[in-house]
N, C-alpha and C positions, 0 to 999 in steps of 0.2 A: 815027488817033485821036487829035482835038484836047484838050489839057490845058490846063490853068490852075493857077496859084501858082505858088508854088518848089520846084523840085526838090533835092534831095542825092540823089547817086550815090554810096555805100558798098562798098566791097570789104572780103570778109572781115566779115561785119557781123551775121553770127550768132551771134557769142559776143565773150567778153573785150572787149578797148578799142575796137571796132569796133562791136559792140552800147552798149554806153556813149554811143558818138558819135552813134550810133544812136536814141538815146531822147532827148539832148538835143537834137537837129532839131526831132525829133517835136513836143517842147512847147516849142517859140517856131514850130509849126504849119508846117513843111517839110512838103510830100511826098518822098516818099522808094524810091527804088528802091535792093533791096539784092538783093547778089549774092554768090555760093558756092557750091562743088561739089555740096553734098546738099541734094536738092530738098522734102524730110523738114524739116531741119533750117530753110533758109529760110522753109516752110510756116508751120513752129510761132513762127520768128521774127516776121513776118508777124500774126498771133493774139497776141500782144505787145504790138507797138507800135503796131497798128493801133487808129486812138479819132475819132471824130467831127470832122469837119471836114479830114483830110487821107487822103490816097492811102500806099498802100504796094505796092508792083509790086516780084515775085520774078521774079530772071530766074537761071536755074541755068545758072554758066560755071565750067569749072576751069580760073583763069588759069597752071596751070603749063604751058598750050598759050599761046605766045604770040599765035597766030590767033584763040585765041575773046577775047581781048581786043580783037583788031580786030573779032570779031563782037557783042562787046557794043556798040560804039560804034553797029554798023549799024542794030542792032534798034533802041536806042532813038532816034535818028533816022526809021525808020521810023514806029514810033511819033509821031513830033514833039513829042518830048519835049524842050524845052533845058532843059540842066543849070546849075543855077546855080552847085551847088558840086559839085566831085569829091575823095573822102577816098579816095586812092590809101591803104588800111590793109591790107591784104592779106599776108603775110611767113611765110615758114618759114625756120627754122635747120636744122643738121642738129649732133649732139656729138661729140666725138672727136679724135683726131691726124689731119692729113691727108690722112697717108703710107696710113691703114689706113681711112681711110671712101671711102664708094661713090662713085665721081664722074658717075655715070647722076642718083641722085641730087641730089648740086651743081650737076649742070648743070640741072635741072627747079627748083631753090631761085633758081638764077641769072633764067633764066626768069620765074619769079614776083615777085622783089624786082625785077629791076631791066626786065628789055625788055619785061612788061606793064604796068609804070609808066609807063614812057619812051612806051609806046604811049598809053595814056589820056588820060597827061598833053599829047601831043602834038595827039592826036584834037578834048580836049576844049576845049585852049586856044587852040585854033585858032577855035571858035565864039565864044568866050569873050573872045576879043581882038579880032574883028569887031564884036561887039554893046559892044564895052570897057565888059564887067562879068562878075565871077566871082570866083570864089575858090577852090583849090584847096590843100586839105590833106596835105601828106605822112607817113608816120610815118617815120621813119627811128630814133635809138635814141642812147645816150648810144653802143654800141660803134660809133657813125659818126667817135668822137673818138679812139679807141685800137686799138690792137692786140688781137686777141682768140684768143691760143692757144685749143686747145681747139674754136675757133667758127670760123675762119681761115676760112671761104666766108662766112659769116654777115656778121661784123664789116666784111668789104670790101665786102658789098654795100649795108650800109647806111652806110658814107663814100660809097659813091656817090650814093644817094639824095640824103644832104645836101648833097655836092658843088652835083650836080645842080640841086637846088632852089635852093638861094644863085645860082649861076648864069645859072638862068631867068627867076629874080625881078629881077636888075639891070636883063634886057633888056627884061621890059616892064612897069619901073617907070614909064611914064608913058601906060596903056593903060586905068587905070581894073580892070586886073586885079591879086590878091594871089596869092601862092603862098607858104608857110607850113611851116615843118619842125617834126615836134614827136618829141622825145627824152624817151622813157620809161626810166626803168629795170628792174631787174626785178620783172617787175608779175604778178601772181597770175592768170593765163589758160593756156589750156592749150597755151600754145606749148611750154613745157618738156615735157611728154608724146610732144607733136607731133617735138621735138629729138632726142628720147633720151636726158633731160639728168638723168634724176631722182638718177644720183649725185652732181653736181656736187656742191661746196660750194657754190657760189653762190645752189641752190635745197633746201638742206638748211634751213635757217631761215625759215618761213612765215611767222611775225612781221617778217620784214623785207621781205617784198612790200608792193610798192605796189599801193591799192584800183585794177581801172581804169576805177573810175565818177572818181576823185579825176585822175587821170592823162587821162582823156577830158576831164573840165573844162575843166583847164590849156590841152589842144591845142583846144578851142572857142572859148576865149576866147581866143588867140593868132589865132586862123581869122580870128575877126568883129572882131579889131582891127585888122586887116591887118599883124603883127609876121610878123619874118622868120621865128622860127625861139621854141621855149620848151624849155628842159629843164624838166621836170619833179619837182618834189622835190627838199626842201635838200642832202639824201644825194647826190644825182646831180649838184646841182650845184656842189659842191663837189668831187666826184671829176673832172668832167671840166673844173673850175680847173685843180685840181691835175695833172692830167696835162697840160696846157699848158703847165706849166714843167719837166716832168721829162724828162728822155733817153728817145727811144723807147723804148728798148731796157730801161728800168728799169721803160715803164709795161706792154711787155710782159711781164716777170716778174712785174710784179707781177699782171695779169689770168690769168697761166696759175697763181696761186699760187691766186685766187680761183675757179676754174675749175673746175681738177682734181678728179676724182674724190676723194670724201669718204677717208680710209685711205690715199691713196696719199702718199708721202714721195718 
């Protein structure tokens, strides 16, 4: 199938920051390919995003399975669609002390947050570099900048995403392709329900959660400007700045106090 117009591919696009990013791309006239696990949620999102003049294509893939990341790329190539912007938004965490959490679930999260992100970046980046045009937005987190007791694996995966993004950005700086990292803090999405974090102090005060639409706008603007990364929100900028000058052990203790279950002394 031959297509025309610019295309943005967004993973995890049916809710939260991914959905808000999709709305911004659609508003600017991008055709969209959105992917997530649920066909029903994808179709509902397609109906929400579809406007005159753009195409919204849904492809159901479970990116907890790294092989489905390869098959997503293969399916898009088979359709002869050129991806102008890749947004690696899909990600998940698990809450609890590492010696008590489920290792199989954590390995799946590593495959989603790291392996599938690396696969999609590798595949689409090669195409972008070859034509000397394209943009990639990787969802990191302020978690990437500090140890995360009670979310040790999630913080570790996001540290990888940020380091990986900054490294490949330097490698391709003369190719016309840019790679940007978005670092949100606590945001009002379904992330915390999926991570079983309802008891965490960090999510007890919903008024302090960021609006995903605001986070998406920060990331979208940074992406379009070709910036290396953006920390969304003044409070998060201050927290990241403070963590950079504090000993890692002190940062880890501070995060443990912020993220431990409410009522746990």
